[in-house]
Phi, psi and omega in degrees: 000119182242134182247147178249129180238128182240132173244105183254110181261190182289332183232344188226143174247125175245146174219150175231143169242124183241152173231109192065235178263001185264133175276115181262346175203140181217135180217155176212127182219145171291134179258359175051044179068013178222071182297329180295319179295323177295320178295330178300324178285340184261338191295332178292321176297314181296323181296327179291338181277356178055060182291138181253343180203146183232130173238136186231131164251121183220135177265005184279169180280174186298322184298313181291323179294323177298318179294319179295320180296319179298320179294318185284345177298340178295343180276353177052046179229146177304139186230133176228129174260117181296141179227145176293136181238156174300320176214132182209127180052031179092348181271126180260130179284138180273357181270138172291321177253098187295343178290346180275345182269128181293138181300329181295319177295317180300316183292325177297321177291319181301328182291328190237345182301141181210147178302146176061025177223127177261130188234152166238108183253122184242124176264116184259068182243222179302321169246156171267109182256134181236120180235139181244142175231153171233104189061233181263018178253121174282130185261358187100195182180210186217152173228129178232151171301141179283182183308312191278328174297317178295319178295316181298321178297321178294318180298318184291332186251006180232114181286142172084001178248118178250122185242116179283177179279061178285155183282147174271096188231353187220154180247350182289161180304132180286154179241009169223161180298321180298314179295321179301317180297308184295312181296322181293316181295315180296316178301318181300314183287320180295319180294323178298313179300313181300319180298316179298319182286330176290321179292324186215083182301134182196165179295133184259123177238128181244138175218170180099175189298330181256015184300315184295321179298311182293326179299327181301324186259007182234027187297331180295344179262003178052059181295146172252124177266119180250113175277149177056040182295322180297318177303315181297319178294320178295319177297318179295320179299310183293321180297319178291320178299317181293319176298320179296321178299320181295317181296316182295327184274352182278000000 
């Protein structure tokens, strides 16, 4: 039995194919604002994999999600698009308007939230998202531009400064303009995280492309780096959804 899991973001589509608990295939591609067209090119490959169930995390609007659903119906497999809920699998959303909370953040929380455990879950992706939990209650959080968005903003609004793709690796004062920019941006984000954890100590979980980088500078907080956290949350969501279907059908 092989399952297909899709994470459709604003610019990138990621997919995993699993057999049991094992990921047997993983891909990530830019969809250039047209994820449905990208899926059209992948659906034949997915069909050959004999997919038995499909779970989707999508930040897109209903019109685009409906088109994606129509394309994936060719796989003849049950399909569920995850949605943020006021309460789901015991996790309570901290937003008054749940439509404002990104499904990716919700699924990351769903993957790790546990009773009697307070968490700080940070997604180190296109944006730096910070979410806090107290047991199974989501308390809300923060969103900041990531390292590269901040750097790009500075480039666009500052004449005469050309900044290469240097690594963000140090926090000491820079001795060139390039180093000052990189060190300053990294210091700002690390300091923000540290301030939040000082105000409200809790277990720190990092995920996303820059998770390992941030973990290096937050060792005093004993960070846990979780790869594919959204996938784990999506699997948990679908598992709970499937169990509810069984109860309702019994």
